[in-house]
C-alpha positions in Angstrom: 53.7 188.8 267.6 53.9 188.1 263.7 51.4 186.1 262.0 54.0 184.1 260.3 57.7 182.9 261.3 59.1 184.1 257.5 58.0 185.3 254.5 58.6 181.7 253.3 56.3 180.6 255.9 53.7 183.0 254.8 54.1 182.1 251.3 53.7 178.2 252.1 50.4 179.0 254.4 48.9 181.2 251.2 45.6 179.8 250.1 46.0 178.9 246.4 43.0 178.9 244.1 42.2 176.9 241.2 39.5 178.1 239.0 37.6 175.8 236.5 38.0 177.7 233.0 34.3 176.7 231.8 32.3 177.2 234.9 34.4 179.4 236.9 34.2 177.2 240.0 36.9 177.5 242.5 38.8 174.9 244.3 41.1 175.9 247.2 42.4 172.3 248.7 44.5 171.1 245.8 44.2 171.1 241.9 41.4 168.6 240.9 41.7 166.5 238.0 38.2 167.3 236.8 35.7 169.9 237.7 33.1 168.3 240.3 30.5 171.1 238.7 30.7 170.7 234.9 32.9 167.6 234.5 35.8 169.7 232.8 39.2 167.7 232.7 42.2 169.5 233.5 41.2 173.2 232.1 42.0 175.5 235.2 43.4 178.5 235.8 45.9 178.8 239.0 45.9 181.7 241.0 48.2 182.2 244.1 45.8 183.8 246.6 42.7 184.5 247.5 43.3 188.0 246.9 44.2 187.3 243.2 41.1 185.0 242.9 38.6 188.2 244.2 40.6 190.5 241.7 39.9 187.7 239.1 36.4 187.6 239.8 36.0 191.1 239.6 37.7 191.4 236.0 35.4 188.6 234.7 32.6 190.5 235.9 34.1 193.7 233.8 34.7 191.3 230.8 31.0 190.2 230.9 29.9 193.6 231.0 32.2 194.5 227.9 34.3 197.0 229.7 37.4 195.0 229.2 38.8 192.3 227.0 41.4 189.6 226.8 42.1 189.0 230.2 45.5 187.2 230.7 46.7 185.5 233.9 50.3 185.7 234.9 52.0 187.3 231.8 55.6 187.0 231.7 58.2 189.8 230.8 61.5 188.5 229.9 64.0 191.0 230.8 68.0 191.1 229.9 70.1 193.2 232.0 73.8 193.2 231.1 73.5 189.5 230.2 71.6 188.6 233.4 68.4 186.9 232.3 65.3 187.4 234.5 61.5 186.7 233.9 58.9 189.0 235.7 55.3 187.7 236.3 52.9 189.7 237.0 49.2 188.8 237.8 46.6 190.3 235.2 46.9 192.1 231.8 43.9 193.1 230.0 42.9 195.6 227.2 40.3 198.2 228.0 37.3 199.1 225.6 39.4 201.9 224.4 42.0 199.6 223.1 44.6 200.6 226.2 46.7 197.6 227.8 46.6 197.6 231.5 48.9 195.4 233.6 48.1 194.6 237.3 49.9 193.3 240.4 47.7 192.3 243.2 49.3 192.7 246.7 48.7 192.8 250.1 50.5 195.4 252.4 53.1 192.7 253.5 54.0 191.5 250.4 54.8 194.7 248.7 58.7 194.2 249.2 61.7 196.1 247.5 62.1 193.2 245.0 58.8 193.2 243.7 58.7 197.0 243.5 61.8 196.7 241.8 60.7 193.9 239.1 57.6 196.2 238.5 59.8 199.2 237.9 61.7 197.1 235.4 58.9 196.0 233.6 57.9 199.8 233.2 61.2 200.9 232.0 61.9 198.0 229.6 58.4 197.7 227.9 57.1 201.1 228.4 53.8 200.1 230.1 52.4 201.1 233.6 52.1 198.4 236.0 49.1 199.0 238.5 49.4 198.0 242.1 46.1 196.6 243.3 45.6 196.3 247.1 43.9 193.3 248.6 
């Protein structure tokens, strides 16, 4: 028996996470107006799932060690194909200490659909960057 009745049902049940940008405290119920840990008001990063949050924590640890820098959450890549304009939003982009740009898309086995594969291929073709798929 499937866990969800449809993909939309699975998306609606996903645990969204907001992370305070000052103290890195996670909030999963709803977006808070202020952080209960440090008192910051409205300075939060939205992550669409717990898998993204886990990867975000790993990237922040690598950034603290000096391995990577300039983490960007949900970078957007506009693509124009024969007059049709789409915007592909991936999960993370960052630079390694060698200066190489790395773009990641966090997926679990069930969410790696044909559409997500097509969007990653379009970004790779249009911008000439390799999109790394991170399994959760």
